[in-house]
Steps between C-alpha positions, in 0.01 A plus 500: 500500500148633469387646171417874502149428370448257786614755759276765341201264512562404863534869594171574323324219688652616829380854436151389401467302824628796704247730333208259532567349842690770689375820341835597351482824301797526262462878461507566875820682605547303823335166548494273805445196275868409438552483876181296544623252239843478665330433833278230348810331359678526836210320670576206270873516570589673173721807512438758230574871523244773445725630221483167316122489534479861380725418201276219376176687570636790295606266220161331492315832510697623200294261285163638612313697235462870582126465565518179703326649804205662322 
């Protein structure tokens, strides 16, 4: 079983990549990015729901400092 710190770190990395490479904005009410990520995974034969992507993006974003986008 994965350690909570490990999951938190992976979620943070995932979120950083989504922000940097896909333009994800954690404060945006509705974002197309979770669906884009799900579609990218599907192209590689990996099934992941938008809700799962959203869950880990939200978890990773919770570690961002308040002024991260300044």
